[in-house]
KOLFIVEX-439412 format. One line per 4 residues: number of its first residue (from 1); their letters; for each residue y, z, x of C-alpha. Coordinates in Angstrom, 1 decimal, always signed. Layout:
# residues N
NUM	a	Y/Z/X; ...
This chain:
# residues 529
1	mdts	+0.0/-0.1/+0.0; +3.6/-0.6/+1.1; +5.0/+2.8/+1.4; +8.3/+1.6/+2.3
5	klgg	+9.1/+2.0/-1.5; +8.7/+5.8/-1.1; +12.0/+7.5/-0.7; +11.1/+11.1/+0.4
9	kqli	+13.5/+12.3/-2.2; +13.4/+14.9/-5.0; +12.4/+13.5/-8.3; +14.7/+15.4/-10.5
13	gyre	+14.4/+14.3/-14.1; +14.8/+10.5/-13.9; +16.9/+10.7/-10.8; +15.9/+10.3/-7.1
17	laeg	+18.1/+12.8/-4.9; +18.3/+13.7/-1.3; +21.4/+16.0/-0.8; +20.0/+18.0/+2.1
21	keff	+20.0/+17.5/+5.9; +16.7/+19.1/+6.6; +13.5/+16.8/+6.4; +9.9/+16.6/+7.6
25	hsin	+7.1/+14.1/+8.0; +3.7/+14.0/+6.7; +0.9/+14.0/+9.4; -2.5/+12.7/+9.4
29	patg	-4.6/+15.6/+10.5; -7.2/+13.4/+12.1; -5.1/+11.4/+14.3; -1.9/+13.5/+14.6
33	nesp	+0.2/+10.5/+13.7; +3.4/+11.1/+11.8; +4.6/+9.0/+8.8; +8.0/+7.4/+9.5
37	irfy	+9.0/+8.4/+6.1; +11.5/+11.4/+5.9; +11.0/+13.9/+3.2; +14.1/+15.8/+2.4
41	kata	+14.1/+19.6/+1.6; +15.6/+20.3/-1.7; +19.0/+22.1/-1.6; +20.0/+25.1/-3.7
45	tevn	+22.0/+22.7/-6.0; +19.0/+20.4/-6.4; +16.6/+23.2/-7.4; +19.2/+24.5/-9.8
49	laas	+19.5/+20.9/-11.4; +15.9/+20.7/-11.7; +15.4/+24.1/-13.4; +18.4/+23.4/-15.5
53	ladn	+17.3/+20.1/-16.7; +13.8/+21.5/-17.6; +15.7/+24.1/-19.7; +17.6/+21.6/-21.6
57	afsi	+14.5/+19.6/-21.9; +12.5/+22.5/-23.4; +14.5/+22.7/-26.5; +13.3/+19.2/-27.5
61	yrkk	+9.9/+19.0/-25.8; +8.6/+22.3/-27.3; +9.0/+20.8/-30.7; +6.9/+17.7/-30.0
65	sgrd	+3.6/+17.7/-32.2; +0.3/+18.0/-30.6; -0.4/+14.4/-31.1; +3.0/+13.4/-29.3
69	ksvf	+2.1/+15.3/-26.3; -1.4/+13.9/-26.4; +0.1/+10.5/-26.3; +2.3/+11.5/-23.2
73	llri	-0.8/+13.0/-21.4; -2.9/+9.8/-22.0; -0.1/+7.8/-20.7; +0.0/+9.8/-17.6
77	adel	-3.8/+9.2/-17.2; -3.4/+5.5/-17.7; -0.5/+5.4/-15.1; -2.7/+7.3/-12.4
81	aevk	-5.6/+4.9/-13.2; -3.3/+1.9/-12.5; -2.4/+3.0/-9.0; -5.8/+4.7/-8.2
85	tsli	-6.6/+2.5/-5.2; -3.1/+3.0/-3.8; -3.3/+6.7/-4.3; -6.7/+7.0/-2.5
89	svcq	-5.4/+4.8/+0.3; -2.1/+6.7/+1.1; -4.0/+10.2/+0.5; -6.6/+9.4/+3.1
93	eeta	-3.9/+8.8/+5.6; -2.2/+12.2/+4.6; -5.3/+14.4/+4.4; -8.1/+12.7/+6.4
97	lpqa	-10.4/+13.4/+3.3; -13.4/+10.9/+2.9; -12.7/+8.2/+0.4; -15.7/+9.2/-1.7
101	rleg	-14.4/+12.7/-2.1; -10.8/+11.4/-3.1; -12.3/+8.9/-5.6; -14.2/+11.6/-7.3
105	evgr	-11.2/+13.8/-7.3; -8.8/+11.3/-8.9; -11.4/+10.6/-11.5; -11.9/+14.3/-12.1
109	tinq	-8.0/+14.6/-12.6; -8.0/+11.9/-15.0; -10.7/+13.3/-17.1; -8.9/+16.6/-17.1
113	iklf	-5.8/+15.0/-18.4; -7.9/+13.3/-21.2; -9.7/+16.7/-22.0; -6.1/+18.2/-22.6
117	aalv	-5.0/+15.4/-24.5; -7.9/+15.7/-26.8; -7.3/+19.5/-27.0; -3.6/+19.3/-28.2
121	fegs	-4.4/+16.2/-30.5; -7.0/+18.2/-32.4; -4.5/+21.1/-32.6; -6.7/+24.3/-33.4
125	wvda	-5.8/+25.8/-29.9; -2.7/+27.2/-31.3; -4.6/+30.0/-33.0; -2.7/+29.7/-36.3
129	ridt	-3.1/+32.7/-38.6; -1.9/+33.1/-42.1; -2.0/+36.1/-44.2; -0.3/+35.2/-47.7
133	aipd	+1.9/+37.8/-49.5; +0.8/+40.2/-52.1; +4.1/+40.8/-53.8; +2.6/+43.3/-56.4
137	repv	+0.6/+45.4/-54.0; +1.0/+48.9/-54.5; +2.7/+51.3/-53.1; +4.3/+48.6/-50.9
141	pkpd	+4.4/+44.7/-51.4; +2.6/+42.8/-48.6; +4.9/+40.0/-47.0; +3.7/+36.6/-46.1
145	lrsm	+2.9/+36.6/-42.4; +2.1/+33.6/-40.4; +1.6/+33.4/-36.4; +0.8/+30.9/-33.8
149	lial	+1.1/+30.3/-30.1; +4.3/+28.8/-28.8; +5.4/+27.6/-25.5; +6.9/+30.0/-22.9
153	gpva	+9.6/+27.7/-21.4; +9.9/+25.8/-18.0; +7.1/+26.4/-15.6; +7.3/+26.2/-11.8
157	vfga	+4.1/+24.8/-10.4; +3.0/+24.9/-6.5; +0.8/+22.4/-5.3; -2.4/+23.0/-3.3
161	snfp	-3.3/+21.8/+0.1; -6.9/+21.4/-0.4; -7.0/+19.3/-3.6; -4.4/+16.8/-3.4
165	fafs	-4.9/+15.4/-6.8; -6.8/+18.1/-9.1; -4.6/+21.0/-8.0; -1.5/+19.1/-7.3
169	vagg	+1.3/+17.1/-9.0; -0.8/+16.0/-12.0; -3.4/+18.9/-11.7; -4.6/+21.6/-14.1
173	dtis	-1.4/+23.7/-13.6; +0.9/+20.7/-14.4; -1.3/+19.3/-17.3; -1.9/+22.5/-19.0
177	alas	+1.9/+23.5/-19.0; +2.9/+20.2/-20.3; +0.1/+20.4/-22.9; +1.4/+23.7/-24.1
181	gcpv	+5.0/+22.3/-24.5; +6.5/+23.6/-21.2; +8.5/+21.4/-19.0; +7.4/+21.5/-15.3
185	vfka	+9.3/+21.7/-12.0; +6.6/+21.1/-9.4; +7.1/+22.0/-5.8; +5.1/+19.5/-3.7
189	hpah	+2.9/+20.6/-0.8; +4.0/+19.4/+2.4; +0.6/+18.4/+3.6; +0.7/+15.3/+1.3
193	pqts	+4.1/+14.4/+0.2; +3.6/+10.7/+0.0; +0.6/+11.1/-2.3; +2.7/+13.7/-4.4
197	elvg	+5.7/+11.1/-4.8; +3.3/+8.4/-5.9; +1.6/+10.8/-8.7; +5.2/+12.4/-9.6
201	kail	+6.5/+8.7/-10.2; +3.5/+8.1/-12.4; +4.3/+11.1/-14.5; +7.9/+10.1/-14.8
205	raae	+6.9/+6.5/-15.9; +4.8/+8.0/-18.6; +7.6/+10.3/-19.7; +10.1/+7.4/-19.8
209	acel	+7.6/+5.3/-21.7; +7.2/+8.1/-24.3; +11.1/+8.5/-24.4; +10.8/+12.1/-23.5
213	pegv	+14.0/+14.1/-22.4; +15.0/+14.0/-18.9; +13.9/+17.2/-17.2; +10.4/+17.3/-18.8
217	fsmi	+9.1/+17.0/-15.3; +10.7/+17.1/-11.8; +9.4/+17.4/-8.3; +11.0/+18.8/-5.3
221	hgdg	+10.2/+19.3/-1.7; +10.7/+22.3/+0.6; +9.1/+25.4/+2.0; +7.9/+28.4/+0.1
225	qstg	+10.2/+30.9/+1.7; +13.5/+29.3/+0.6; +12.7/+26.6/-1.7; +9.9/+28.3/-3.5
229	talv	+11.7/+31.5/-3.8; +14.9/+29.8/-5.2; +12.7/+28.2/-7.8; +10.7/+31.2/-8.8
233	thpa	+13.8/+33.3/-9.3; +15.8/+30.7/-11.3; +16.6/+32.4/-14.6; +15.5/+28.9/-16.5
237	ikav	+11.8/+29.3/-15.1; +9.5/+31.3/-17.5; +6.1/+31.3/-15.7; +4.6/+30.2/-12.5
241	gftg	+1.4/+28.4/-11.6; +0.2/+28.7/-8.0; -2.9/+27.8/-5.9; -2.9/+28.9/-2.2
245	syra	-3.3/+31.6/+0.1; -3.4/+35.4/-0.9; -0.1/+36.0/+1.5; +1.9/+33.2/-0.3
249	gksi	+0.7/+34.0/-3.8; +1.5/+37.7/-3.4; +4.9/+36.8/-2.1; +5.5/+34.6/-5.1
253	seaa	+4.4/+37.3/-7.5; +6.5/+39.9/-6.0; +9.7/+37.6/-6.2; +8.9/+37.0/-9.9
257	frrp	+8.5/+40.7/-10.6; +11.9/+41.6/-8.8; +13.9/+39.3/-11.3; +16.0/+40.9/-13.6
261	hpip	+13.7/+39.6/-16.3; +10.2/+39.3/-14.6; +7.9/+36.5/-15.4; +4.2/+36.0/-15.4
265	vfae	+2.8/+34.6/-12.2; -0.7/+33.0/-12.4; -1.7/+32.8/-8.7; -5.2/+31.6/-7.6
269	mgss	-5.4/+33.1/-4.3; -9.0/+32.2/-3.2; -12.1/+34.6/-2.2; -15.2/+34.6/-0.2
273	npvf	-17.4/+34.3/-3.2; -20.4/+36.4/-2.4; -24.0/+34.9/-2.8; -26.9/+37.4/-3.3
277	vlpg	-30.5/+36.5/-2.6; -33.0/+38.8/-4.2; -36.3/+39.5/-2.9; -38.4/+37.3/-5.2
281	alkq	-36.4/+34.3/-4.7; -36.3/+34.9/-0.8; -40.1/+34.7/-0.9; -40.4/+31.7/-3.2
285	nnnk	-37.4/+29.5/-2.5; -36.1/+30.4/+1.0; -36.0/+26.8/+2.3; -34.2/+25.6/-0.8
289	ialg	-31.7/+28.5/-0.7; -30.7/+28.3/+2.9; -30.3/+24.6/+2.9; -28.2/+24.8/-0.2
293	yvqs	-26.1/+27.5/+1.3; -25.4/+25.6/+4.4; -24.4/+22.5/+2.4; -22.2/+24.4/+0.1
297	ltmg	-20.4/+26.3/+3.0; -19.8/+23.0/+4.9; -19.0/+20.7/+2.0; -15.5/+19.4/+2.6
301	agqf	-15.1/+21.3/+5.8; -15.3/+24.6/+3.8; -11.9/+23.9/+2.3; -12.8/+24.9/-1.2
305	ctnp	-11.6/+28.1/-2.9; -15.1/+28.7/-4.1; -16.6/+28.3/-0.6; -19.6/+31.0/-0.3
309	glli	-18.3/+33.1/+2.6; -20.7/+36.0/+2.2; -24.4/+35.6/+2.0; -26.3/+38.9/+1.1
313	fqde	-29.9/+39.6/+1.1; -32.2/+42.6/+1.0; -33.9/+42.9/+4.4; -37.4/+44.3/+3.6
317	glee	-38.8/+43.1/+6.9; -40.6/+40.3/+5.2; -41.8/+37.2/+7.2; -39.6/+35.2/+4.8
321	rdif	-36.6/+36.8/+6.1; -37.2/+35.4/+9.7; -37.9/+32.1/+8.3; -34.9/+32.2/+6.1
325	lgil	-32.5/+33.2/+9.2; -34.1/+30.3/+11.1; -33.5/+27.7/+8.4; -29.8/+29.0/+8.3
329	kegi	-29.4/+28.8/+12.0; -30.8/+25.2/+12.1; -28.8/+24.0/+9.3; -25.5/+25.4/+10.8
333	sqat	-26.2/+23.9/+14.3; -26.6/+20.4/+12.8; -23.8/+20.6/+10.4; -20.9/+18.1/+10.7
337	thal	-17.4/+18.3/+9.2; -14.2/+16.5/+9.4; -10.6/+17.3/+10.3; -9.1/+20.2/+8.3
341	lsas	-6.1/+19.2/+6.1; -3.3/+20.5/+8.3; -2.7/+21.7/+11.9; -1.8/+25.2/+10.4
345	ieka	-5.1/+25.4/+8.6; -6.9/+24.4/+11.6; -5.1/+26.9/+13.7; -5.8/+29.7/+11.2
349	fseg	-9.5/+28.8/+11.1; -9.8/+28.7/+14.8; -8.1/+32.1/+15.2; -10.2/+33.5/+12.4
353	vner	-13.4/+32.5/+13.9; -12.2/+33.6/+17.5; -11.3/+37.1/+16.0; -14.8/+37.4/+14.4
357	slnp	-16.5/+36.5/+17.6; -14.8/+39.2/+19.4; -15.6/+41.7/+16.6; -18.5/+44.0/+18.1
361	altv	-19.7/+44.7/+14.5; -20.5/+40.9/+14.1; -23.0/+38.6/+15.8; -22.7/+34.9/+16.0
365	lass	-25.8/+33.9/+14.2; -25.4/+30.1/+14.6; -22.7/+27.5/+15.2; -22.7/+23.8/+15.0
369	qaag	-23.7/+21.5/+17.9; -22.8/+18.5/+16.0; -19.1/+19.0/+14.8; -17.5/+17.4/+17.8
373	khpi	-13.8/+17.8/+17.9; -13.7/+18.9/+14.3; -13.8/+22.5/+13.2; -17.1/+24.1/+14.1
377	ptlf	-19.2/+25.6/+11.4; -20.0/+29.1/+12.4; -22.2/+31.7/+10.7; -22.1/+35.2/+11.6
381	sany	-24.4/+38.2/+10.7; -23.5/+41.8/+10.0; -25.1/+45.0/+8.8; -23.8/+46.0/+5.4
385	tvfd	-22.1/+49.2/+6.7; -19.5/+47.4/+8.8; -17.8/+46.6/+5.4; -16.9/+50.1/+4.9
389	edpl	-15.2/+50.4/+8.4; -13.7/+47.0/+8.2; -12.9/+46.0/+4.5; -11.0/+43.0/+5.7
393	lede	-14.4/+41.2/+6.7; -14.6/+40.6/+2.9; -11.5/+38.4/+3.0; -11.7/+34.5/+2.7
397	lfgp	-11.7/+32.7/+6.1; -10.6/+29.1/+4.9; -12.9/+26.8/+6.4; -16.7/+26.3/+7.1
401	sgiv	-17.6/+29.9/+8.1; -19.6/+32.7/+6.6; -21.1/+36.0/+7.2; -24.9/+36.9/+6.4
405	vtip	-25.1/+40.4/+5.4; -28.4/+42.2/+5.5; -29.0/+45.4/+3.1; -32.0/+47.4/+3.4
409	skne	-32.7/+48.5/-0.3; -32.0/+47.7/-3.9; -29.8/+50.8/-4.2; -27.5/+50.0/-1.1
413	liqf	-27.3/+46.4/-2.4; -25.9/+47.5/-5.9; -23.6/+49.9/-4.1; -22.5/+47.1/-1.8
417	aqkl	-21.6/+44.9/-4.9; -19.8/+47.9/-6.6; -17.4/+48.1/-3.5; -16.6/+44.4/-3.5
421	sghl	-12.9/+43.3/-4.5; -12.2/+40.7/-7.0; -13.6/+37.2/-6.5; -13.6/+33.9/-8.1
425	tatv	-17.4/+33.6/-8.2; -20.5/+35.6/-7.6; -23.9/+34.0/-7.3; -27.4/+35.4/-7.6
429	hatp	-30.5/+33.6/-6.6; -33.4/+35.2/-8.4; -36.9/+34.9/-10.0; -37.4/+35.8/-13.6
433	edlv	-38.8/+39.2/-12.5; -35.8/+39.6/-10.0; -33.4/+39.2/-13.0; -35.1/+41.9/-15.0
437	eyke	-35.4/+44.3/-12.1; -31.6/+43.7/-10.8; -29.9/+43.6/-14.2; -27.7/+46.2/-13.0
441	lldv	-26.4/+43.9/-10.2; -25.4/+41.3/-12.8; -23.7/+44.0/-14.8; -21.7/+44.9/-11.7
445	leqk	-20.9/+41.3/-10.8; -19.5/+40.4/-14.1; -16.8/+43.0/-13.3; -16.0/+41.6/-9.9
449	agrv	-15.8/+37.8/-10.5; -14.6/+35.2/-13.0; -17.7/+33.1/-12.9; -21.3/+34.5/-12.3
453	ling	-23.8/+31.9/-11.3; -27.7/+32.3/-11.2; -29.5/+29.9/-8.9; -26.9/+27.7/-8.0
457	fptg	-23.9/+27.5/-5.5; -20.1/+28.0/-6.5; -18.7/+24.8/-4.9; -18.1/+22.4/-7.6
461	vevs	-16.0/+23.5/-10.5; -16.7/+21.7/-13.7; -13.8/+20.8/-16.0; -14.7/+22.0/-19.4
465	yamv	-13.8/+24.1/-22.4; -15.9/+27.0/-21.3; -15.1/+27.1/-17.5; -13.2/+30.2/-15.8
469	hggp	-11.6/+29.5/-12.7; -10.2/+33.0/-12.0; -11.1/+36.6/-11.4; -10.0/+40.1/-10.7
473	ypat	-7.3/+40.8/-7.9; -7.0/+39.7/-5.2; -8.8/+36.4/-6.0; -6.0/+35.9/-8.8
477	sdsr	-2.9/+37.6/-9.8; -4.1/+37.9/-13.3; -7.8/+38.2/-14.1; -7.2/+37.3/-17.8
481	stsv	-6.7/+33.6/-16.9; -8.2/+30.4/-15.7; -6.7/+27.6/-13.9; -9.6/+25.2/-14.7
485	gtaa	-10.7/+24.1/-18.3; -8.9/+24.0/-21.6; -8.3/+27.9/-21.7; -5.8/+27.3/-19.0
489	iyrf	-3.3/+26.4/-21.6; -3.1/+30.0/-22.7; -1.3/+31.0/-19.5; +2.0/+29.3/-20.7
493	vrpv	+2.2/+30.4/-24.3; +3.0/+33.5/-26.2; +2.4/+34.4/-30.0; +5.2/+34.4/-32.6
497	cfqs	+5.0/+35.6/-36.1; +7.1/+34.2/-39.0; +7.5/+36.7/-41.8; +8.6/+35.5/-45.2
501	ytas	+9.7/+32.0/-44.0; +10.3/+29.3/-46.6; +7.9/+26.3/-46.3; +10.4/+23.9/-45.0
505	llpd	+11.1/+26.2/-42.0; +7.6/+26.7/-40.9; +5.9/+24.7/-38.1; +3.5/+22.2/-39.5
509	elkd	+0.5/+24.3/-38.1; +1.4/+27.1/-40.5; +2.3/+25.0/-43.7; +0.0/+25.5/-46.6
513	enpf	-0.9/+21.9/-46.8; -2.1/+22.0/-43.2; -1.1/+18.3/-42.5; -3.0/+18.1/-39.1
517	giwr	-6.2/+19.6/-40.5; -6.5/+22.3/-37.9; -8.7/+25.4/-38.1; -6.8/+28.4/-39.0
521	lvng	-7.6/+32.1/-39.9; -6.4/+32.2/-43.5; -6.7/+35.9/-45.0; -9.4/+36.7/-42.6
525	vrtn	-11.3/+33.4/-43.2; -11.8/+30.5/-40.7; -10.9/+27.2/-42.4; -9.7/+23.9/-41.7
529	k	-8.4/+23.4/-45.3
């Protein structure tokens, strides 16, 4: 693609602006080559303009019907499909991610948009409730009460480094916010600004085609410390969606809380996603589990927030234990990867592996002999007691590295699980007999993670109605939410009750005639009549 058409400017409403003097370039992490395009960091004035336009657009956009919003979302999907080839080509240059991976991610992103389009077209997600009046009730008449969910207001969304499409400009945070009726001001991730501009322009073409108000979507560039903070603390912004590191997510959450009027922050901050292998499964499936774990750990060079960084099993001195460890060692020693997404991620991973290598409580179980100059997959081993002494070992090390934890008995294994902090996922490999004997472990894990898996691996997050991609702190800033699946829409809405309204003033979703035929709770009965 001819990238000379990319301007490196802020996409603010239907305008392209670059008032600042500070700029940066995107860098191919595999070659170190720098893009010639200057991407200008947003000034305070530009951040203010983007937020103000979003605030102005909100009064119009929030009143759009679910069917109007569905048309908008489907148009975004069409615009992305139209430029799919160019998107993948440019993104490869910026991220060094394999073509097959990017093709799959673009497809997932488009399908996710279509899923939300279907959700808002059908309309029942608004949770409409009607309690009709009983004027002659004694001793006090009952008023007519009707409630539904309405949009919060403009949402600030921060793009992730590791998913340049699915968790970026047209990713789940942006699309769920737009689906709810909230305009979006998006801060592009500096690791893939060219890709971000292409996607941002696709969204704006869709907005113009649907004749939506200027400001329904804007995209700005900059760093998290200044640009991000200015956006989060702008009074027009009413919620934040974030995917990234714990440190950055915590900083954003604290900035939002310090506002005169605090706002919700839905920060997905990663985790080490423990995998438990129970005794029966270790005996019956040690080869399959070990190979599956290595594949999951090194997939995409370990750059997934669901990367399984902890592998825990009960060490009963079984012969299968030594076979299991041997398969893990061989798998890791032969594992190959590709360049990490940025020099800063590469540096953090290398420093993290080096720090763990020097930790006397850890032993290097295996490291790849086939990774070449790319990040070296490394597997450590540890006794479970070291986590009491050094709880930070539970933290995510972003990249292809994990810790194998041995535990001597069932009681200690369950106690270890009870001490875990919050995670996005927790996995259990077990036989049917294991599941009966270790039911208490499953009960513990459902309190520790947003998704609990049996006999699988957490990498790969299905986009669906039932998916939960969230979890207790510090995996996320709000354990009641998900950033994947249709339930993500509920982050950006709030309930409002309309008491004794005349029919003409009511939203269509709450009118007696139910013009859209949505499912509602009417006097305690679920009906679409």
